[in-house]
A tleap script that builds the chain and sets N, CA, C and O, in Angstrom:
source leaprc.protein.ff14SB
mol = sequence {
  NMET LEU VAL GLY PHE VAL PHE THR ASP GLU
  SER GLY GLN LYS LEU ARG PRO ALA ALA VAL
  VAL SER SER GLY ALA TYR HIE ARG SER ARG
  GLN GLU ALA ILE ILE VAL ALA VAL THR SER
  SER ALA ARG ARG LYS LEU VAL GLY ASP HIE
  ARG ILE HIE ALA TRP LYS GLU ALA GLY LEU
  LEU HIE PRO SER VAL ALA THR GLY VAL VAL
  ARG THR VAL LYS LYS THR MET ILE GLN ARG
  ARG LEU GLY SER LEU ALA PRO SER ASP LEU
  ASP GLY VAL THR GLY GLY LEU ARG THR ALA
  LEU GLY CLEU
}
set mol.1.N position { 122.547 60.420 126.896 }
set mol.1.CA position { 123.851 59.452 125.903 }
set mol.1.C position { 123.527 59.858 124.429 }
set mol.1.O position { 122.566 60.586 124.183 }
set mol.2.N position { 124.103 59.517 123.746 }
set mol.2.CA position { 123.339 59.783 121.973 }
set mol.2.C position { 122.981 58.481 121.454 }
set mol.2.O position { 123.979 57.819 121.168 }
set mol.3.N position { 122.140 58.038 121.291 }
set mol.3.CA position { 121.134 56.655 119.830 }
set mol.3.C position { 120.393 57.167 119.151 }
set mol.3.O position { 119.595 58.098 119.255 }
set mol.4.N position { 120.841 56.170 118.054 }
set mol.4.CA position { 119.978 56.390 116.714 }
set mol.4.C position { 119.011 55.962 117.625 }
set mol.4.O position { 118.875 55.176 118.562 }
set mol.5.N position { 118.320 56.892 116.898 }
set mol.5.CA position { 116.074 56.778 116.914 }
set mol.5.C position { 116.003 56.484 115.141 }
set mol.5.O position { 116.637 56.837 114.147 }
set mol.6.N position { 114.807 55.608 115.465 }
set mol.6.CA position { 114.163 55.328 113.524 }
set mol.6.C position { 112.786 56.085 114.305 }
set mol.6.O position { 112.036 56.060 115.281 }
set mol.7.N position { 113.189 56.882 112.792 }
set mol.7.CA position { 111.779 57.281 112.508 }
set mol.7.C position { 110.395 56.438 112.698 }
set mol.7.O position { 110.318 55.319 112.191 }
set mol.8.N position { 109.140 57.067 113.542 }
set mol.8.CA position { 108.084 56.157 113.818 }
set mol.8.C position { 107.312 55.539 112.419 }
set mol.8.O position { 106.368 54.748 112.439 }
set mol.9.N position { 108.053 56.188 111.031 }
set mol.9.CA position { 107.503 55.479 110.228 }
set mol.9.C position { 108.373 54.673 109.393 }
set mol.9.O position { 108.087 54.167 108.307 }
set mol.10.N position { 109.484 54.613 110.037 }
set mol.10.CA position { 110.797 53.363 109.906 }
set mol.10.C position { 111.545 54.210 108.622 }
set mol.10.O position { 112.505 53.630 108.115 }
set mol.11.N position { 111.207 55.410 108.121 }
set mol.11.CA position { 111.923 55.852 106.800 }
set mol.11.C position { 113.052 56.381 107.131 }
set mol.11.O position { 113.519 57.136 106.279 }
set mol.12.N position { 113.823 56.207 108.348 }
set mol.12.CA position { 115.280 56.323 108.634 }
set mol.12.C position { 115.323 56.446 110.453 }
set mol.12.O position { 114.597 56.015 111.349 }
set mol.13.N position { 116.425 57.172 110.412 }
set mol.13.CA position { 116.894 57.176 111.735 }
set mol.13.C position { 118.188 58.352 111.826 }
set mol.13.O position { 119.112 58.604 111.054 }
set mol.14.N position { 117.806 58.885 113.054 }
set mol.14.CA position { 118.838 60.267 113.545 }
set mol.14.C position { 119.249 59.936 114.739 }
set mol.14.O position { 118.551 59.341 115.559 }
set mol.15.N position { 120.702 60.392 114.961 }
set mol.15.CA position { 121.444 60.304 115.873 }
set mol.15.C position { 120.924 61.541 116.859 }
set mol.15.O position { 120.988 62.690 116.423 }
set mol.16.N position { 120.301 61.233 118.472 }
set mol.16.CA position { 119.676 62.378 119.321 }
set mol.16.C position { 120.254 61.899 120.755 }
set mol.16.O position { 120.751 60.819 121.076 }
set mol.17.N position { 120.074 62.790 121.324 }
set mol.17.CA position { 120.521 62.212 122.972 }
set mol.17.C position { 119.312 61.990 123.529 }
set mol.17.O position { 118.377 62.646 123.069 }
set mol.18.N position { 119.093 61.219 124.415 }
set mol.18.CA position { 118.272 60.141 125.558 }
set mol.18.C position { 118.844 59.914 126.550 }
set mol.18.O position { 120.013 59.605 126.784 }
set mol.19.N position { 117.568 60.152 127.450 }
set mol.19.CA position { 118.187 59.435 128.566 }
set mol.19.C position { 117.011 57.969 129.016 }
set mol.19.O position { 115.808 57.755 128.864 }
set mol.20.N position { 118.145 57.235 129.603 }
set mol.20.CA position { 117.876 55.933 129.752 }
set mol.20.C position { 116.772 56.440 131.658 }
set mol.20.O position { 116.773 57.300 132.539 }
set mol.21.N position { 116.096 55.254 131.288 }
set mol.21.CA position { 114.801 55.672 132.434 }
set mol.21.C position { 114.480 53.893 132.914 }
set mol.21.O position { 113.522 53.548 133.606 }
set mol.22.N position { 115.389 53.084 132.428 }
set mol.22.CA position { 115.596 51.923 133.455 }
set mol.22.C position { 115.856 51.492 134.013 }
set mol.22.O position { 115.221 50.602 133.449 }
set mol.23.N position { 116.435 50.852 135.121 }
set mol.23.CA position { 116.723 50.199 136.639 }
set mol.23.C position { 118.193 49.622 136.316 }
set mol.23.O position { 118.639 49.104 135.291 }
set mol.24.N position { 118.857 49.934 137.720 }
set mol.24.CA position { 120.379 49.037 137.568 }
set mol.24.C position { 119.511 47.573 137.279 }
set mol.24.O position { 119.704 47.060 136.176 }
set mol.25.N position { 118.323 46.707 138.466 }
set mol.25.CA position { 118.284 45.548 138.330 }
set mol.25.C position { 118.118 45.264 136.554 }
set mol.25.O position { 118.772 44.540 135.804 }
set mol.26.N position { 116.950 46.179 136.296 }
set mol.26.CA position { 116.447 45.331 134.705 }
set mol.26.C position { 117.880 45.303 133.854 }
set mol.26.O position { 118.053 44.480 132.955 }
set mol.27.N position { 119.048 46.437 134.284 }
set mol.27.CA position { 120.251 45.925 133.397 }
set mol.27.C position { 120.746 45.171 133.173 }
set mol.27.O position { 121.037 44.734 132.060 }
set mol.28.N position { 121.134 44.569 134.789 }
set mol.28.CA position { 121.590 43.067 135.120 }
set mol.28.C position { 121.397 42.177 134.310 }
set mol.28.O position { 122.213 41.479 133.707 }
set mol.29.N position { 120.000 42.192 134.277 }
set mol.29.CA position { 119.292 40.764 134.084 }
set mol.29.C position { 118.831 41.168 132.160 }
set mol.29.O position { 118.386 40.263 131.454 }
set mol.30.N position { 118.982 42.194 131.758 }
set mol.30.CA position { 119.161 42.263 130.438 }
set mol.30.C position { 120.320 42.814 129.334 }
set mol.30.O position { 121.313 43.396 129.770 }
set mol.31.N position { 120.194 42.664 128.314 }
set mol.31.CA position { 121.254 44.017 127.166 }
set mol.31.C position { 120.975 44.683 126.682 }
set mol.31.O position { 121.600 45.118 125.714 }
set mol.32.N position { 119.440 45.306 127.258 }
set mol.32.CA position { 118.961 46.389 126.656 }
set mol.32.C position { 119.027 47.437 127.828 }
set mol.32.O position { 119.476 47.482 128.973 }
set mol.33.N position { 118.216 48.417 126.784 }
set mol.33.CA position { 117.949 49.775 128.091 }
set mol.33.C position { 116.957 50.419 127.286 }
set mol.33.O position { 116.826 50.911 126.165 }
set mol.34.N position { 116.251 50.184 128.441 }
set mol.34.CA position { 114.423 51.384 128.256 }
set mol.34.C position { 114.978 53.151 128.627 }
set mol.34.O position { 115.398 53.557 129.710 }
set mol.35.N position { 114.775 54.062 127.155 }
set mol.35.CA position { 115.229 55.109 127.633 }
set mol.35.C position { 114.080 56.066 126.911 }
set mol.35.O position { 113.150 55.641 126.225 }
set mol.36.N position { 114.377 57.560 127.246 }
set mol.36.CA position { 113.336 58.512 126.361 }
set mol.36.C position { 113.918 59.455 125.744 }
set mol.36.O position { 114.792 60.116 126.305 }
set mol.37.N position { 113.454 59.736 124.204 }
set mol.37.CA position { 114.005 60.682 123.637 }
set mol.37.C position { 113.771 61.769 124.423 }
set mol.37.O position { 112.837 62.062 125.170 }
set mol.38.N position { 115.464 62.683 123.921 }
set mol.38.CA position { 115.025 64.014 124.213 }
set mol.38.C position { 115.534 65.147 122.970 }
set mol.38.O position { 116.295 65.147 122.003 }
set mol.39.N position { 114.369 66.318 123.832 }
set mol.39.CA position { 114.416 66.610 121.960 }
set mol.39.C position { 114.920 68.338 122.491 }
set mol.39.O position { 114.760 68.678 123.663 }
set mol.40.N position { 115.602 69.417 121.311 }
set mol.40.CA position { 115.776 70.523 121.967 }
set mol.40.C position { 114.622 71.701 121.847 }
set mol.40.O position { 114.468 72.863 122.223 }
set mol.41.N position { 114.074 70.932 121.272 }
set mol.41.CA position { 112.311 71.817 121.073 }
set mol.41.C position { 111.603 71.977 122.135 }
set mol.41.O position { 110.665 71.200 122.314 }
set mol.42.N position { 111.830 72.853 122.946 }
set mol.42.CA position { 111.934 72.661 124.246 }
set mol.42.C position { 110.620 73.734 124.511 }
set mol.42.O position { 110.375 73.846 125.712 }
set mol.43.N position { 109.760 74.517 123.647 }
set mol.43.CA position { 109.043 75.289 123.582 }
set mol.43.C position { 107.470 74.427 123.309 }
set mol.43.O position { 106.328 74.885 123.268 }
set mol.44.N position { 108.002 72.936 123.145 }
set mol.44.CA position { 106.465 71.911 123.070 }
set mol.44.C position { 106.378 71.566 124.914 }
set mol.44.O position { 107.295 71.756 125.713 }
set mol.45.N position { 105.328 71.154 125.148 }
set mol.45.CA position { 105.428 70.229 126.590 }
set mol.45.C position { 103.634 69.501 126.074 }
set mol.45.O position { 102.533 69.977 125.797 }
set mol.46.N position { 104.207 68.230 126.173 }
set mol.46.CA position { 103.012 67.304 125.747 }
set mol.46.C position { 103.050 66.505 126.772 }
set mol.46.O position { 103.888 66.403 127.667 }
set mol.47.N position { 101.943 65.869 126.548 }
set mol.47.CA position { 101.900 64.209 127.986 }
set mol.47.C position { 102.927 63.869 127.981 }
set mol.47.O position { 103.702 64.120 127.058 }
set mol.48.N position { 103.147 63.378 128.738 }
set mol.48.CA position { 104.800 63.011 129.300 }
set mol.48.C position { 106.012 63.683 129.281 }
set mol.48.O position { 106.987 63.196 129.853 }
set mol.49.N position { 106.073 64.734 128.698 }
set mol.49.CA position { 107.186 65.637 128.508 }
set mol.49.C position { 107.343 65.999 129.766 }
set mol.49.O position { 106.391 65.938 130.544 }
set mol.50.N position { 108.640 66.455 130.179 }
set mol.50.CA position { 109.633 67.383 131.141 }
set mol.50.C position { 110.777 68.121 130.764 }
set mol.50.O position { 111.674 67.527 130.165 }
set mol.51.N position { 110.889 69.389 131.035 }
set mol.51.CA position { 111.407 70.217 130.649 }
set mol.51.C position { 112.692 69.887 131.431 }
set mol.51.O position { 112.657 69.896 132.662 }
set mol.52.N position { 113.726 69.620 130.823 }
set mol.52.CA position { 114.885 69.802 131.695 }
set mol.52.C position { 115.218 70.887 132.117 }
set mol.52.O position { 115.124 71.920 131.454 }
set mol.53.N position { 115.681 70.820 133.346 }
set mol.53.CA position { 115.853 72.286 133.862 }
set mol.53.C position { 117.653 72.376 134.067 }
set mol.53.O position { 118.196 73.444 134.352 }
set mol.54.N position { 118.139 71.566 133.944 }
set mol.54.CA position { 119.677 70.958 134.329 }
set mol.54.C position { 120.084 70.258 133.001 }
set mol.54.O position { 120.256 69.057 132.792 }
set mol.55.N position { 120.193 71.323 132.155 }
set mol.55.CA position { 120.130 70.965 130.919 }
set mol.55.C position { 121.966 70.688 130.714 }
set mol.55.O position { 122.658 69.810 130.200 }
set mol.56.N position { 122.176 71.775 131.322 }
set mol.56.CA position { 123.526 72.239 130.495 }
set mol.56.C position { 124.760 71.288 131.655 }
set mol.56.O position { 125.964 71.122 131.460 }
set mol.57.N position { 123.832 70.757 132.955 }
set mol.57.CA position { 124.885 69.693 133.857 }
set mol.57.C position { 124.405 68.364 133.419 }
set mol.57.O position { 124.937 67.382 133.938 }
set mol.58.N position { 123.231 68.149 132.306 }
set mol.58.CA position { 123.037 66.887 131.680 }
set mol.58.C position { 123.753 66.290 130.302 }
set mol.58.O position { 123.551 65.228 129.713 }
set mol.59.N position { 124.966 67.739 129.924 }
set mol.59.CA position { 125.903 67.787 129.024 }
set mol.59.C position { 124.758 67.815 127.594 }
set mol.59.O position { 124.953 67.043 126.655 }
set mol.60.N position { 123.529 68.842 127.594 }
set mol.60.CA position { 122.773 68.936 126.399 }
set mol.60.C position { 123.328 70.176 126.343 }
set mol.60.O position { 123.466 70.918 127.315 }
set mol.61.N position { 123.758 70.493 124.846 }
set mol.61.CA position { 124.224 71.648 124.078 }
set mol.61.C position { 122.841 72.735 123.806 }
set mol.61.O position { 122.960 73.647 122.988 }
set mol.62.N position { 121.650 72.548 124.514 }
set mol.62.CA position { 120.399 73.729 124.272 }
set mol.62.C position { 119.247 73.165 125.602 }
set mol.62.O position { 119.143 72.120 126.243 }
set mol.63.N position { 118.709 74.116 125.587 }
set mol.63.CA position { 117.055 73.588 126.368 }
set mol.63.C position { 116.887 72.842 125.784 }
set mol.63.O position { 117.245 72.762 124.609 }
set mol.64.N position { 115.838 71.449 126.864 }
set mol.64.CA position { 115.863 70.423 126.156 }
set mol.64.C position { 114.462 69.909 127.028 }
set mol.64.O position { 114.076 70.206 128.159 }
set mol.65.N position { 114.010 69.196 126.199 }
set mol.65.CA position { 112.757 68.606 126.598 }
set mol.65.C position { 113.296 67.144 127.211 }
set mol.65.O position { 114.525 67.085 127.170 }
set mol.66.N position { 112.684 65.998 127.748 }
set mol.66.CA position { 112.923 64.792 128.100 }
set mol.66.C position { 111.500 64.164 127.485 }
set mol.66.O position { 110.448 64.027 128.109 }
set mol.67.N position { 111.716 63.876 126.317 }
set mol.67.CA position { 109.935 62.930 125.816 }
set mol.67.C position { 109.532 62.309 125.812 }
set mol.67.O position { 110.287 61.440 125.375 }
set mol.68.N position { 107.857 61.560 126.198 }
set mol.68.CA position { 107.169 60.558 126.573 }
set mol.68.C position { 107.323 59.471 125.342 }
set mol.68.O position { 106.695 58.413 125.310 }
set mol.69.N position { 107.989 59.777 124.626 }
set mol.69.CA position { 108.804 59.006 123.398 }
set mol.69.C position { 109.682 57.689 124.290 }
set mol.69.O position { 110.790 57.979 124.742 }
set mol.70.N position { 109.292 56.676 124.444 }
set mol.70.CA position { 109.715 55.827 125.685 }
set mol.70.C position { 110.164 54.594 124.576 }
set mol.70.O position { 109.184 54.105 124.014 }
set mol.71.N position { 111.416 54.045 124.192 }
set mol.71.CA position { 111.594 53.011 123.617 }
set mol.71.C position { 112.818 52.172 124.067 }
set mol.71.O position { 113.629 52.914 124.622 }
set mol.72.N position { 113.341 50.554 124.008 }
set mol.72.CA position { 114.180 49.806 124.390 }
set mol.72.C position { 114.799 49.683 122.971 }
set mol.72.O position { 114.288 49.644 121.852 }
set mol.73.N position { 116.431 49.622 123.536 }
set mol.73.CA position { 117.427 49.660 122.276 }
set mol.73.C position { 118.764 49.032 123.106 }
set mol.73.O position { 119.221 49.502 124.148 }
set mol.74.N position { 119.123 48.192 122.589 }
set mol.74.CA position { 120.651 47.381 122.551 }
set mol.74.C position { 121.594 48.502 123.432 }
set mol.74.O position { 121.415 49.690 123.166 }
set mol.75.N position { 122.269 48.256 124.136 }
set mol.75.CA position { 123.099 48.410 125.022 }
set mol.75.C position { 123.920 48.996 123.796 }
set mol.75.O position { 124.209 50.192 123.736 }
set mol.76.N position { 124.307 47.996 122.742 }
set mol.76.CA position { 125.754 48.463 121.921 }
set mol.76.C position { 124.846 49.337 120.843 }
set mol.76.O position { 125.025 49.042 119.662 }
set mol.77.N position { 124.125 50.129 121.065 }
set mol.77.CA position { 123.279 51.200 119.814 }
set mol.77.C position { 123.746 52.543 120.817 }
set mol.77.O position { 123.984 53.697 120.461 }
set mol.78.N position { 123.771 52.137 121.750 }
set mol.78.CA position { 124.378 53.531 122.328 }
set mol.78.C position { 125.908 54.255 122.343 }
set mol.78.O position { 126.930 53.935 122.951 }
set mol.79.N position { 125.674 55.176 121.574 }
set mol.79.CA position { 127.031 55.809 120.684 }
set mol.79.C position { 127.959 56.780 122.034 }
set mol.79.O position { 129.178 56.871 122.177 }
set mol.80.N position { 127.100 57.261 122.681 }
set mol.80.CA position { 128.529 57.476 124.065 }
set mol.80.C position { 127.076 58.744 125.102 }
set mol.80.O position { 126.079 59.426 124.863 }
set mol.81.N position { 127.868 58.366 126.121 }
set mol.81.CA position { 127.197 59.004 127.262 }
set mol.81.C position { 127.344 61.337 127.397 }
set mol.81.O position { 128.254 61.853 126.749 }
set mol.82.N position { 126.722 61.946 127.943 }
set mol.82.CA position { 126.918 62.580 127.492 }
set mol.82.C position { 126.649 63.488 129.334 }
set mol.82.O position { 127.443 64.257 129.876 }
set mol.83.N position { 125.882 63.221 129.637 }
set mol.83.CA position { 125.759 63.172 131.130 }
set mol.83.C position { 125.269 62.532 132.026 }
set mol.83.O position { 125.489 61.322 131.979 }
set mol.84.N position { 124.346 63.107 133.288 }
set mol.84.CA position { 123.907 62.422 133.823 }
set mol.84.C position { 122.306 64.087 134.151 }
set mol.84.O position { 122.461 65.301 134.023 }
set mol.85.N position { 121.102 63.351 134.536 }
set mol.85.CA position { 119.925 64.343 134.749 }
set mol.85.C position { 120.223 64.289 136.170 }
set mol.85.O position { 120.872 63.390 136.705 }
set mol.86.N position { 119.474 65.780 137.036 }
set mol.86.CA position { 119.846 65.952 138.210 }
set mol.86.C position { 118.679 64.797 138.889 }
set mol.86.O position { 117.901 64.100 138.237 }
set mol.87.N position { 118.808 64.836 140.146 }
set mol.87.CA position { 117.813 63.945 140.464 }
set mol.87.C position { 115.726 64.788 140.563 }
set mol.87.O position { 114.556 64.411 140.512 }
set mol.88.N position { 116.277 65.628 140.671 }
set mol.88.CA position { 114.633 66.504 140.577 }
set mol.88.C position { 113.884 66.584 139.184 }
set mol.88.O position { 112.703 66.757 138.882 }
set mol.89.N position { 115.213 66.361 138.351 }
set mol.89.CA position { 114.798 66.202 136.203 }
set mol.89.C position { 114.381 64.691 136.177 }
set mol.89.O position { 113.623 64.145 135.376 }
set mol.90.N position { 114.970 64.211 137.108 }
set mol.90.CA position { 114.562 62.612 136.941 }
set mol.90.C position { 113.221 62.407 137.350 }
set mol.90.O position { 112.444 61.629 136.796 }
set mol.91.N position { 112.931 63.209 138.453 }
set mol.91.CA position { 111.587 62.708 138.647 }
set mol.91.C position { 110.890 63.020 138.489 }
set mol.91.O position { 109.811 62.770 139.027 }
set mol.92.N position { 111.214 63.994 137.369 }
set mol.92.CA position { 109.943 64.712 136.688 }
set mol.92.C position { 109.924 63.862 135.215 }
set mol.92.O position { 108.857 63.644 134.642 }
set mol.93.N position { 111.253 63.400 134.661 }
set mol.93.CA position { 111.157 62.697 133.800 }
set mol.93.C position { 110.192 61.426 134.266 }
set mol.93.O position { 109.557 61.006 133.299 }
set mol.94.N position { 109.948 60.789 135.355 }
set mol.94.CA position { 109.232 59.829 135.869 }
set mol.94.C position { 107.907 59.808 136.312 }
set mol.94.O position { 107.154 58.844 136.177 }
set mol.95.N position { 107.611 60.910 136.862 }
set mol.95.CA position { 106.367 61.867 136.803 }
set mol.95.C position { 105.444 61.862 135.219 }
set mol.95.O position { 104.222 61.736 135.300 }
set mol.96.N position { 105.987 61.980 134.051 }
set mol.96.CA position { 105.410 62.241 133.308 }
set mol.96.C position { 105.756 60.848 132.418 }
set mol.96.O position { 105.048 60.915 131.414 }
set mol.97.N position { 106.222 60.135 132.400 }
set mol.97.CA position { 106.070 58.711 132.324 }
set mol.97.C position { 105.176 58.204 132.925 }
set mol.97.O position { 104.635 57.354 132.218 }
set mol.98.N position { 104.594 58.321 134.195 }
set mol.98.CA position { 103.300 57.616 134.856 }
set mol.98.C position { 102.331 58.036 134.126 }
set mol.98.O position { 101.595 57.210 133.585 }
set mol.99.N position { 102.081 59.725 133.920 }
set mol.99.CA position { 100.821 59.832 133.207 }
set mol.99.C position { 100.478 59.845 131.986 }
set mol.99.O position { 99.369 59.940 131.459 }
set mol.100.N position { 101.692 59.726 131.494 }
set mol.100.CA position { 101.618 59.153 130.205 }
set mol.100.C position { 101.221 57.268 129.740 }
set mol.100.O position { 100.761 56.719 128.738 }
set mol.101.N position { 101.606 56.892 130.819 }
set mol.101.CA position { 101.384 55.509 130.797 }
set mol.101.C position { 100.167 54.958 131.962 }
set mol.101.O position { 99.983 53.762 132.189 }
set mol.102.N position { 99.556 55.844 132.494 }
set mol.102.CA position { 98.571 55.981 133.241 }
set mol.102.C position { 98.646 54.951 134.748 }
set mol.102.O position { 97.847 54.309 135.429 }
set mol.103.N position { 99.986 55.230 134.753 }
set mol.103.CA position { 100.697 54.001 136.302 }
set mol.103.C position { 100.246 55.318 137.259 }
set mol.103.O position { 100.408 55.279 138.479 }
savepdb mol mol.pdb
quit
């Protein structure tokens, strides 16, 4: 999906791909979604990051990394859906989040 991400210093915003990591149960009781940022800086690998292997199938234009940058956004902030992560990539993203969050 595409969503507007506010820069960490709040100096601006950039429309960028993201992956939803919150559950259906979460969505049924809230008007928000928990997302992780996706970047095409595929050479980087920081704690919490996962290189998306099936990036074309996910609707991404370039090799990409799901980052450990977590954000909660209103569902109305989601501009459009791009695709969906392959189950193995989703497992990699959740594993990266467990490592980043110490879960």
